[in-house]
PAGU-340218 format. One line per field, with one value per residue (C-alpha): residue number from 1; x negated, y, z negated; residue in three letters. Coordinates in nm, 3 decimals, decimal comma. Each point is the difference from the previous one (the first is absolute). Example, Ala and Ser with C-alpha at 12.3 -4.5 7.8 and 13.67 -1.06 7.14 Angstrom:
! PAGU-340218
pos = [1/2]
px = [-1,230/-0,137]
py = [-0,450/0,344]
pz = [-0,780/0,066]
code = [ALA/SER]
END
This chain:
! PAGU-340218
pos = [1/2/3/4/5/6/7/8/9/10/11/12/13/14/15/16/17/18/19/20/21/22/23/24/25/26/27/28/29/30/31/32/33/34/35/36/37/38/39/40/41/42/43/44/45/46/47/48/49/50/51/52/53/54/55/56/57/58/59/60/61/62/63/64/65/66/67/68/69/70/71/72/73/74/75/76/77/78/79/80/81/82/83/84/85/86/87/88/89/90/91/92/93/94/95/96/97/98/99/100/101/102/103/104/105/106/107/108/109/110/111/112/113/114/115/116/117/118/119/120/121/122/123/124/125/126/127/128/129/130/131/132/133/134/135/136/137/138/139/140/141/142/143/144/145/146/147/148/149/150/151/152/153/154/155/156/157/158/159/160/161/162/163/164/165/166/167/168/169/170/171/172/173/174/175/176/177/178/179/180/181/182/183/184/185/186/187/188/189/190/191/192/193/194/195/196/197/198/199/200/201/202/203/204/205/206/207/208/209/210/211/212/213/214/215/216/217/218/219/220/221/222/223/224/225/226/227/228/229/230/231/232/233/234/235/236/237/238/239/240/241/242/243/244/245/246/247/248/249/250/251/252/253/254/255/256/257/258/259/260/261/262/263/264/265/266/267/268/269/270/271/272/273/274/275/276/277/278/279/280/281/282/283/284/285/286/287/288/289/290/291/292/293/294/295/296/297/298/299/300/301/302/303/304/305/306/307/308/309/310/311/312/313/314]
px = [-9,081/-0,341/0,031/0,037/-0,322/-0,186/0,131/-0,095/-0,349/-0,042/0,118/-0,236/-0,295/0,081/0,036/-0,319/-0,195/0,144/-0,064/-0,353/-0,090/0,126/-0,185/-0,322/0,036/0,075/-0,300/-0,230/0,146/-0,072/-0,362/-0,051/0,161/-0,235/-0,298/0,144/0,035/-0,361/-0,146/0,210/-0,074/-0,200/0,279/-0,131/-0,099/-0,269/0,120/-0,133/0,180/0,331/-0,016/-0,089/0,298/0,232/-0,125/0,083/0,357/0,026/-0,106/0,310/0,213/-0,145/0,035/0,357/0,164/0,353/-0,050/0,231/-0,302/-0,158/0,142/-0,164/-0,327/0,010/0,068/-0,302/-0,219/0,109/-0,081/-0,356/-0,048/0,161/-0,262/-0,267/0,170/0,038/0,352/0,057/-0,063/0,213/0,294/-0,038/0,035/0,295/0,170/-0,004/0,255/0,229/-0,039/0,017/0,217/0,273/0,244/-0,221/0,128/-0,166/-0,339/0,056/0,075/-0,319/-0,199/0,134/-0,077/-0,359/-0,029/0,123/-0,247/-0,290/0,108/0,016/-0,360/-0,095/0,196/0,225/0,311/0,233/-0,081/0,044/0,338/0,105/-0,076/0,194/0,299/-0,002/0,043/0,311/0,139/-0,068/-0,016/0,208/0,129/-0,342/-0,165/-0,258/0,275/0,179/-0,321/-0,077/0,234/-0,134/-0,355/0,026/0,134/-0,285/-0,247/0,114/-0,025/-0,362/-0,072/0,139/0,267/0,282/0,261/-0,058/0,004/0,331/0,157/-0,145/0,146/0,340/-0,037/-0,094/0,314/0,221/-0,185/0,036/0,361/0,090/-0,189/0,181/0,338/-0,078/-0,145/0,218/-0,083/-0,308/-0,372/-0,033/0,274/-0,169/-0,339/0,151/0,170/-0,331/-0,177/0,285/-0,046/-0,374/0,066/0,213/-0,262/-0,289/0,216/0,097/0,370/0,051/0,377/0,052/-0,307/0,159/0,330/-0,184/-0,181/0,335/0,151/-0,292/0,040/0,377/0,031/-0,286/0,003/0,154/-0,217/-0,322/-0,190/0,009/-0,186/-0,050/-0,323/0,146/0,316/-0,215/-0,189/0,324/0,124/-0,322/0,026/0,353/-0,112/-0,317/0,165/0,304/-0,216/-0,285/0,152/0,377/0,005/0,327/-0,027/0,378/-0,001/-0,189/0,190/0,330/-0,133/-0,139/0,326/0,191/-0,254/0,032/0,378/-0,016/-0,279/0,079/-0,235/-0,299/-0,329/-0,123/0,312/-0,156/-0,294/0,239/0,167/-0,340/-0,059/0,334/-0,091/-0,338/0,160/0,251/-0,298/-0,129/0,331/-0,049/-0,346/-0,224/-0,215/0,060/-0,298/-0,196/0,111/-0,253/0,051/-0,006/-0,274/0,140/-0,253/0,123/-0,141/0,043/-0,117/0,251/0,187/0,217/-0,284/-0,240/0,187/-0,140/0,300/-0,056/0,269/-0,012/0,319/0,081]
py = [13,627/-0,092/-0,378/0,013/0,198/-0,222/-0,316/0,131/0,079/-0,356/-0,147/0,228/-0,104/-0,372/0,030/0,204/-0,271/-0,276/0,190/0,088/-0,359/-0,128/0,279/-0,087/-0,369/0,074/0,232/-0,262/-0,272/0,222/0,049/-0,375/-0,069/0,246/-0,173/-0,337/0,124/0,120/-0,316/-0,231/0,181/-0,297/-0,243/-0,166/0,095/-0,148/-0,180/0,285/0,264/-0,183/-0,060/0,364/0,120/-0,253/0,114/0,361/-0,102/-0,213/0,294/0,181/-0,296/0,022/0,379/0,013/-0,332/0,137/0,163/-0,096/0,003/-0,312/-0,243/0,201/-0,009/-0,379/-0,014/0,222/-0,217/-0,302/0,176/0,064/-0,374/-0,066/0,219/-0,197/-0,326/-0,100/-0,126/-0,176/0,319/0,193/-0,233/0,016/0,379/-0,012/-0,257/0,246/0,211/-0,303/-0,099/0,338/0,211/-0,231/0,293/0,179/-0,206/0,199/-0,033/-0,367/-0,069/0,189/-0,209/-0,323/0,124/0,075/-0,343/-0,160/0,199/-0,122/-0,357/0,082/0,117/-0,330/-0,192/-0,142/0,027/-0,202/0,219/0,317/-0,114/-0,094/0,353/0,152/-0,225/0,116/0,356/-0,103/-0,195/0,262/0,338/-0,023/0,358/0,165/0,140/-0,279/-0,254/0,111/-0,043/-0,348/-0,227/0,137/-0,003/-0,367/-0,093/0,189/-0,169/-0,345/0,118/0,109/-0,343/-0,161/-0,181/0,026/-0,203/0,190/0,333/-0,086/-0,086/0,312/0,222/-0,161/0,061/0,362/0,045/-0,125/0,213/0,321/-0,063/-0,047/0,314/0,200/-0,122/0,066/0,351/0,184/0,366/-0,009/0,021/-0,369/-0,080/0,206/-0,158/-0,348/0,077/0,122/-0,319/-0,212/0,162/-0,069/-0,362/-0,039/0,175/-0,222/-0,304/0,152/-0,008/0,298/0,040/-0,014/0,221/0,270/-0,031/0,038/0,311/0,141/-0,068/0,175/0,308/0,018/-0,088/0,221/0,290/0,229/-0,123/0,161/-0,323/0,025/0,308/0,107/-0,193/-0,324/0,046/0,058/-0,321/-0,196/0,152/-0,098/-0,355/-0,035/0,129/-0,209/-0,330/0,065/0,106/-0,254/-0,305/0,001/0,182/0,162/0,380/0,031/-0,127/0,297/0,240/-0,123/0,018/0,355/0,122/-0,146/0,145/0,353/-0,026/-0,114/0,240/0,317/0,225/-0,231/0,184/-0,261/-0,006/0,216/-0,238/-0,297/0,158/0,015/-0,363/-0,094/0,183/-0,176/-0,341/0,087/0,066/-0,347/-0,149/0,181/-0,150/0,253/-0,092/0,220/0,222/-0,020/-0,356/-0,266/-0,355/-0,064/-0,245/-0,275/-0,077/-0,214/0,111/0,199/0,333/0,007/0,324/0,232/0,252/-0,254/-0,018/0,211/0,230/0,257/0,254/0,377/0,094/0,370]
pz = [-13,184/-0,147/0,055/0,380/0,072/-0,249/0,169/0,343/-0,129/-0,132/0,332/0,190/-0,217/0,043/0,376/0,023/-0,185/0,223/0,320/-0,108/-0,091/0,336/0,177/-0,183/0,087/0,364/0,021/-0,149/0,223/0,299/-0,109/-0,051/0,336/0,167/-0,156/0,105/0,358/0,009/-0,153/0,218/0,326/0,128/-0,079/-0,315/-0,354/-0,218/-0,310/-0,213/0,208/-0,007/-0,375/-0,066/0,202/-0,164/-0,344/0,088/0,080/-0,313/-0,212/0,128/-0,107/-0,350/-0,025/0,137/-0,090/0,046/0,338/0,283/0,229/-0,152/0,260/0,277/-0,193/-0,019/0,373/0,061/-0,221/0,198/0,326/-0,121/-0,039/0,338/0,168/-0,186/0,105/-0,363/0,066/-0,334/-0,194/0,249/-0,047/-0,378/0,012/0,241/-0,224/-0,292/0,188/0,035/-0,364/-0,175/0,232/0,138/0,017/0,257/0,290/0,278/-0,168/-0,080/0,365/0,089/-0,250/0,150/0,350/-0,103/-0,162/0,321/0,208/-0,217/0,069/0,370/-0,010/-0,161/0,267/-0,273/0,214/-0,224/-0,300/0,205/0,130/-0,352/-0,119/0,290/-0,067/-0,363/0,126/0,196/-0,296/-0,268/0,175/0,319/-0,023/-0,013/0,310/-0,003/-0,065/0,315/0,198/-0,125/0,203/0,328/-0,135/-0,099/0,344/0,163/-0,234/0,110/0,359/-0,055/-0,150/0,318/-0,202/0,250/-0,191/-0,324/0,184/0,167/-0,336/-0,159/0,272/-0,059/-0,374/0,075/0,209/-0,283/-0,255/0,202/0,102/-0,366/-0,100/0,270/-0,123/-0,366/0,046/0,253/0,056/-0,222/0,064/-0,082/0,249/0,269/-0,069/0,008/0,331/0,140/-0,105/0,136/0,340/-0,016/-0,095/0,312/0,214/-0,098/0,078/0,335/-0,086/0,224/0,005/-0,377/-0,048/0,216/-0,186/-0,331/0,122/0,116/-0,343/-0,172/0,218/-0,035/-0,369/-0,121/0,247/-0,264/-0,287/-0,127/0,068/0,378/0,119/0,361/0,043/-0,133/0,208/0,308/-0,075/-0,021/0,325/0,172/-0,138/0,136/0,339/0,024/-0,096/0,219/0,296/-0,011/-0,168/0,046/0,335/-0,111/0,023/-0,024/-0,360/-0,149/0,230/-0,143/-0,355/0,036/0,152/-0,293/-0,244/0,142/-0,026/-0,365/-0,103/0,198/-0,196/-0,019/0,073/0,249/0,215/0,270/0,010/0,020/0,300/0,170/-0,092/0,154/0,320/0,009/-0,046/0,272/0,230/-0,081/0,104/0,327/0,052/-0,177/-0,302/-0,306/-0,078/-0,325/-0,080/-0,093/-0,113/-0,376/-0,103/-0,222/-0,273/-0,291/-0,332/-0,316/0,140/0,282/-0,064/0,203/-0,006/0,155/0,328/0,288/0,018/0,271/-0,072/0,013/-0,179/0,021]
code = [UNK/UNK/UNK/UNK/UNK/UNK/UNK/UNK/UNK/UNK/UNK/UNK/UNK/UNK/UNK/UNK/UNK/UNK/UNK/UNK/UNK/UNK/UNK/UNK/UNK/UNK/UNK/UNK/UNK/UNK/UNK/UNK/UNK/UNK/UNK/UNK/UNK/UNK/UNK/UNK/UNK/UNK/UNK/UNK/UNK/UNK/UNK/UNK/UNK/UNK/UNK/UNK/UNK/UNK/UNK/UNK/UNK/UNK/UNK/UNK/UNK/UNK/UNK/UNK/UNK/UNK/UNK/UNK/UNK/UNK/UNK/UNK/UNK/UNK/UNK/UNK/UNK/UNK/UNK/UNK/UNK/UNK/UNK/UNK/UNK/UNK/UNK/UNK/UNK/UNK/UNK/UNK/UNK/UNK/UNK/UNK/UNK/UNK/UNK/UNK/UNK/UNK/UNK/UNK/UNK/UNK/UNK/UNK/UNK/UNK/UNK/UNK/UNK/UNK/UNK/UNK/UNK/UNK/UNK/UNK/UNK/UNK/UNK/UNK/UNK/UNK/UNK/UNK/UNK/UNK/UNK/UNK/UNK/UNK/UNK/UNK/UNK/UNK/UNK/UNK/UNK/UNK/UNK/UNK/UNK/UNK/UNK/UNK/UNK/UNK/UNK/UNK/UNK/UNK/UNK/UNK/UNK/UNK/UNK/UNK/UNK/UNK/UNK/UNK/UNK/UNK/UNK/UNK/UNK/UNK/UNK/UNK/UNK/UNK/UNK/UNK/UNK/UNK/UNK/UNK/UNK/UNK/UNK/UNK/UNK/UNK/UNK/UNK/UNK/UNK/UNK/UNK/UNK/UNK/UNK/UNK/UNK/UNK/UNK/UNK/UNK/UNK/UNK/UNK/UNK/UNK/UNK/UNK/UNK/UNK/UNK/UNK/UNK/UNK/UNK/UNK/UNK/UNK/UNK/UNK/UNK/UNK/UNK/UNK/UNK/UNK/UNK/UNK/UNK/UNK/UNK/UNK/UNK/UNK/UNK/UNK/UNK/UNK/UNK/UNK/UNK/UNK/UNK/UNK/UNK/UNK/UNK/UNK/UNK/UNK/UNK/UNK/UNK/UNK/UNK/UNK/UNK/UNK/UNK/UNK/UNK/UNK/UNK/UNK/UNK/UNK/UNK/UNK/UNK/UNK/UNK/UNK/UNK/UNK/UNK/UNK/UNK/UNK/UNK/UNK/UNK/UNK/UNK/UNK/UNK/UNK/UNK/UNK/UNK/UNK/UNK/UNK/UNK/UNK/UNK/UNK/UNK/UNK/UNK/UNK/UNK/UNK/UNK/UNK/UNK/UNK/UNK/UNK/UNK/UNK/UNK/UNK/UNK/UNK]
END
């Protein structure tokens, strides 16, 4: 009877100390970040300013050597040097995350991304691409890892290297198809399917792009990953590509009719019925209202949310 309350008290004390230390670190990080924001408001820091800010972060490392927040601190130190265009020091700080915290895969992928971006700023394209490829090789299941194949293809495109871009887009297709197959019904599977559709879009592979959008809507309509806004974006993508590129309004009509039959209680079914009616009008010679062409822009920051979706879903 006495042991249980005593044990609970010990656990409470331990948790209180841990929570307090993390809270203190986060509060001090926030204060340093605020100072960093003020001092870097003109886009560059003096050497003295950058070293002072870095020293403030390093003092946290010394005071709390066991904190789980240390990788983020090293990333912030590196970012200070990035702003000051001291890229060697920045990469040294980012590399600490890779060397000392290999189990933190999300943060390691972030560190490699930041290393690659420093090489981009120095126009060292081969080194940047090498860093990005390391992300794919070592951290393919992270959020940044899923972005990388499409980013690399877009990077080659920006460098006007058509042959390399074509090969990179093909590699991206294989990467995303494999990820879709290996992660069915999961957030990773949904994200991979989204990126696969984008990969087809930027290559103007219209028919398979539409089929991939249809698969995303059907397979993930009942999942928590596909909310109303994302579903509306997919619907608009299907409509825009079918209308402007494929000239086949019957294809989405058939799909939406099948979807409504398979998902009778889906919240957007009333909207889909309006879409069907609008596409039927197009078949009869009228242009559907509120439909604009999707701009196809190869690159890393091509996301569903970037498209000019013009939907008012009730």
